[in-house]
N, C-alpha and C positions, 0 to 999 in steps of 0.2 A: 660521616654525617650524610643523610639522605635529604633531598628536598624535592618540592614540586610547586606548581602554581595551581591554585583552585579558583575557579570562577565564582564571583559573588556579585550582589547588587552594588558593592562598593568598588568593584574592579578585581583584578587578579591578586589573590592573596598568596604571599610566599610562605610556605610551611616547611619547617625542617624538623627532623627527628634523628635521634641516635638510638642505640640499643635499649636505653632506659625509658625513652618516651619522647613526647613532643618537646622541642627546645625553642621553637619560635613560630609565631604566626604574625606576619607583618602586613599591614595595609599598604596599598600602593600610593598613598598620599601622606602628607604631613612631614614633620621633621624627623621621624624615625623610619622613613621609607628606606629600604635597603635592597641590595642585590645579593644573590647567592655568593657565598665564599667560593673562590675558584677550586678549592679542594673538595667541595661538596659534590656528591653524585646525584644527578637527577634520576628519580625513580617514581614515575607517576603511579605505579601499581602498589606502592608501599603506603598509600595514604587513604585507602578505601574507608577506614573508620572515621577519619577526620572529614573526608568528603561527604559521607552520609550524614554525619551529625551536623555539620555546618549547613548542608542543604535543608535538613529538617528545621534548624534554627531559623534560617532565612525564610522558610515557608510558614513560620509561626507555629510549628508543631513541636518544637523542643525548647525547654526552658532551662535545662541543665546539660552539662556535658559530662560524659563518662569516658574520658580519655586518660591514658597514662601520660603524665607530664614529667619532664625533667627540668625543673627550675633551678637555676644556679644563681646565687646571690648571697648577700650578707644575711646574718640572722634577722636583722631588722627588716630587710627587704622581703625575705621569705615570710615573715610574720604579716607584713602589710599585704602581700599577695594572697596569703591564706584568708585574710579577712575579706578581700575582694570577692573571693569565691563564695563567701557566705552572704553576700548581698543578694537578696532574691530578685529574680527576673521581674522587670517592670517596676522596680523601685530604685531609689537613689539614696545616697548618704553624702554628707559633707565630709571634707577632709578632717575636720575636728571630730566628727562622729567616728570616722574610721580610726583616728589616732586613739580615741577613748576606748574603742573596741579592742585594741591591741595592748592596752594598759599604758599608753604613753600620751596622756591627755594634752601635753604641751608640745607635741611633736607634729602638728599639722603640716608644717612646711617639709619636714623630713618624710612624712607620709606621701606628700605630693611628689617629692623627688623620687621616692621608691616607686610610686605608681608610674612615673615617667620613664622608669627603667624596666617596666614590665615587658618581658619579651614575647608574651603570648596573648596578644589582643583578642578580644571577644570572649574567648574561653576563660581567661582570667579577666573579668569584666571591669577594667579600670574606667570604662566609659560611664559606669554608674555612679561615679564620684563627681560631685559638683560643688560649686562655691556655697558658702553658708547662706548667701542671699538668693540661692537658686540659679545663679548664673553658670553658664557653661564655661569652665576654665580649662586650661591646658589639656591637650590630648595629643599623644604622639602621632596619631593618624590624622590629625587635623580636626578643628572644631566642627566642620560640616559633617565629617564621618561620625563624630560623637553625637551630634544632633540627630543624624539619620538613625543610628543604633537606638538611641533613647526613644525616638518617635516610633520606630519599628516595634520595640518591646511594649510600649504603652498601647499602641494600636492593637496588637494581638492579645495583650492581657485584657484590655477592656472589651474586645469583641468576643473573647472566649475561645479564640483559635488555639492559643496556648492555654494549657490547663490552668485556670485560676485556682484550682485546688492546690496547685503547686505552691501558690503564695501562702495558703493556709498551712500546708505541710512544712514549708520552710520556716514559718513563724513557730510552729510547734517544735521543730528540730532545734531552733535557736536556743531553747531552754537548756540544751545540753552543751552549748558552745559559749564562748566568751564574747560574742558579738551581739549587740543590741539590734535586733532586726525590726523594731517598731517601724512601721512604714512612714516615710516622709510624706508619701501620698498613697492612697489606696485606690487602685483603678476602679472606676465605676462610671458607667455611661461614657461620656466624652471627656471625663476628668483626666488630665495628664499633668505631669510635673511641668512647671513653667520652663520655657526654653528662651532665655533672654539673649 
């Protein structure tokens, strides 16, 4: 397993990968903060793809990631994480909506638990899932990091830095998937989702 630290507006992100893909992206704050496993080898040169894509995301120039991921989890977790990747940039879903999207409408709490075990923050955007009342609930990287990520996406989506055409194309693509991507909010002007 290889690892590195990448600078970000949220602090140094710990990223790990194996031969199959990215296995982890951890924020430096919150309850899921972690240190590298002593068996991991630090190789700062093995993460140019992640570094470039995250830099573009933080600059407001990238709305999707095109990275090979190696997610390991239960079938339910993998389903929940796949649904996270289909939530468009600059939009949010409730845990109930995510549960409905994976065909388990009564599994909101299980979806929340699966999201809490998501090993690849930001790229698998569990920060886009909020409480049914719009409140910012649990996030492994901490609520402040979740608020920052949502504000960042909303700001760039509404300013047009990140392609708002992406939001339209994501909605079009959703017709081919099992997730309902009707926007909880549609960025326009200064409209952003509430951050309670």
